[in-house]
C-alpha positions as CSV (number, residue, x, y, z in Angstrom):
1,M,64.4,122.5,100.7
2,A,67.0,123.6,103.1
3,E,68.8,126.9,102.8
4,W,72.2,125.3,102.0
5,S,70.6,123.1,99.3
6,R,69.1,126.2,97.5
7,L,72.4,128.0,97.8
8,L,74.3,125.0,96.4
9,S,72.1,124.6,93.4
10,K,72.2,128.3,92.8
11,L,76.0,128.4,93.0
12,A,76.3,125.4,90.7
13,Q,73.9,126.7,88.1
14,E,74.8,130.4,88.1
15,R,78.5,130.4,89.0
16,G,79.6,126.8,88.3
17,A,81.4,127.5,85.1
18,E,83.3,130.5,86.6
19,L,84.3,128.4,89.6
20,N,85.6,125.6,87.3
21,R,87.6,128.2,85.2
22,Y,89.0,129.6,88.4
23,G,90.1,126.1,89.5
24,F,91.6,125.5,86.1
25,L,93.6,128.7,86.2
26,L,94.9,127.7,89.6
27,C,96.0,124.2,88.8
28,G,96.1,123.9,85.0
29,D,94.1,120.6,84.9
30,R,90.4,120.3,84.2
31,A,89.9,117.2,86.4
32,E,91.8,118.6,89.3
33,A,89.9,121.9,88.9
34,A,86.6,120.0,89.1
35,D,87.9,118.3,92.2
36,L,88.8,121.6,93.8
37,V,85.4,123.0,93.1
38,Q,83.6,120.0,94.5
39,E,85.8,119.8,97.6
40,A,85.3,123.5,98.3
41,L,81.6,123.3,98.0
42,V,81.5,120.3,100.3
43,R,83.7,122.0,102.9
44,V,81.9,125.3,102.7
45,L,78.3,124.0,102.7
46,S,78.7,121.0,105.0
47,R,78.5,123.1,108.2
48,P,75.5,125.3,108.9
49,R,76.3,129.0,108.9
50,R,74.4,132.2,108.8
51,A,72.3,133.0,105.7
52,W,74.6,133.9,102.8
53,E,74.1,135.9,99.7
54,L,75.3,134.3,96.5
55,G,78.3,136.6,96.2
56,E,79.5,135.9,99.8
57,A,79.2,132.2,99.3
58,E,81.1,132.3,96.0
59,A,83.9,134.3,97.6
60,Y,84.1,131.9,100.4
61,V,84.2,128.9,98.0
62,R,86.9,130.6,95.9
63,R,89.0,131.2,99.1
64,T,88.5,127.6,100.1
65,M,89.6,126.5,96.6
66,L,92.7,128.6,96.8
67,N,93.6,127.3,100.3
68,R,93.1,123.7,99.2
69,Y,95.2,124.2,96.0
70,L,98.0,125.7,98.0
71,D,97.9,122.9,100.6
72,L,98.0,120.3,97.8
73,H,100.9,122.1,96.1
74,R,102.8,122.3,99.4
75,R,102.4,118.5,99.9
76,R,103.4,117.8,96.3
77,T,106.5,120.0,96.7
78,R,107.5,118.2,99.9
79,W,106.9,114.9,98.3
80,T,109.0,115.7,95.3
81,R,111.8,116.9,97.6
82,A,111.7,113.8,99.7
83,L,111.3,111.4,96.7
84,P,115.0,111.3,95.7
85,R,115.9,110.4,99.3
86,L,113.4,107.6,99.3
87,V,114.4,106.1,96.0
88,S,117.8,104.6,95.7
89,S,119.8,104.8,92.6
90,A,120.7,101.1,92.8
91,P,119.5,99.0,90.0
92,V,116.2,97.3,90.5
93,A,116.5,93.7,91.5
94,D,115.0,90.9,89.4
95,H,112.0,89.5,91.3
96,S,111.2,86.7,88.9
97,T,112.8,84.1,91.2
98,D,110.7,85.4,94.1
99,V,107.6,85.1,92.0
100,M,108.5,81.6,91.1
101,H,109.1,80.7,94.8
102,Q,105.7,82.2,95.6
103,I,104.0,80.1,92.9
104,D,105.8,77.0,94.2
105,V,104.7,77.7,97.8
106,M,101.1,78.2,96.7
107,D,101.2,74.9,94.7
108,A,102.6,73.1,97.8
109,M,100.0,74.6,100.0
110,R,97.3,73.2,97.7
111,G,98.6,69.7,98.4
112,L,97.8,70.1,102.1
113,S,94.6,69.0,103.8
114,P,92.2,71.7,104.8
115,R,93.1,71.3,108.5
116,Q,96.8,71.2,107.8
117,R,96.5,74.3,105.7
118,A,94.5,76.1,108.4
119,C,97.1,75.2,111.0
120,V,100.0,76.5,108.8
121,V,98.2,79.8,108.0
122,L,97.2,80.4,111.7
123,R,100.7,79.5,112.9
124,Y,102.9,81.3,110.4
125,Y,100.7,84.0,109.0
126,E,98.6,84.9,112.1
127,D,101.5,84.1,114.4
128,M,99.2,82.2,116.8
129,S,100.5,79.7,119.4
130,T,99.4,76.1,119.2
131,A,97.1,76.6,122.2
132,D,95.4,79.5,120.3
133,I,95.1,77.4,117.1
134,A,93.6,74.5,119.1
135,A,91.1,76.8,120.6
136,R,90.2,78.4,117.2
137,L,89.8,75.0,115.5
138,G,88.2,73.3,118.4
139,C,90.7,70.5,118.7
140,G,93.5,69.5,121.0
141,E,97.0,70.9,121.0
142,G,98.5,67.5,120.1
143,T,96.3,67.5,117.0
144,V,97.5,70.9,116.0
145,K,101.1,69.8,116.5
146,R,100.5,66.7,114.4
147,H,98.8,68.8,111.6
148,L,101.7,71.2,111.6
149,S,104.3,68.5,111.6
150,D,102.7,66.6,108.7
151,A,102.2,69.9,106.8
152,L,105.8,71.0,107.2
153,T,107.0,67.6,106.2
154,R,104.8,67.7,103.1
155,L,105.8,71.3,102.3
156,G,109.5,70.4,102.8
157,H,109.3,67.5,100.3
158,R,107.5,69.7,97.7
159,L,109.7,72.8,98.2
160,R,113.1,71.1,98.6
161,P,115.5,72.2,95.9
162,S,115.8,69.5,93.2
163,T,119.6,69.0,93.6
164,Q,119.3,68.3,97.3
165,H,116.2,66.1,96.7
166,D,118.2,64.1,94.0
167,A,121.2,63.7,96.3
168,E,119.0,62.3,99.1
169,E,117.3,59.9,96.7
170,R,120.8,58.6,95.6
171,L,121.8,58.1,99.2
172,E,118.6,56.1,100.0
173,T,119.3,53.7,97.1
């Protein structure tokens, strides 16, 4: 067994409870205290150093715990100071219409052929050119343009607002 492994097991067995109490006293939360102990042990024992006595190693772990706690506290403090600037006091918008539009788009996309759907995704999600799409799918640029045209026509018919769709039907008759 390596030197650090023996030291780790000895620290955990003999001084683990005291280290957890120390962490709890620092942060006031048992789970956070356990995280502090674990992080400190990993940080201290992850790099090979000279041979330590148990007391020296424990002191180094405690110092590491204190430094880590202070770092976390500083970050939390900065975050809580910055949070009011990041959050607006404006009322939260209703996103239900956006969700409904997303559902409608997904339903419309299901109505496309696999090639059409692939072309639409590559063009509008991956932002690829028609030449790149043709190379990716192993077909000609004209084929890609045709798939995109057919897909956009199909999507347009499925996603067109009902009032506009009804008015167009009345004009056609």
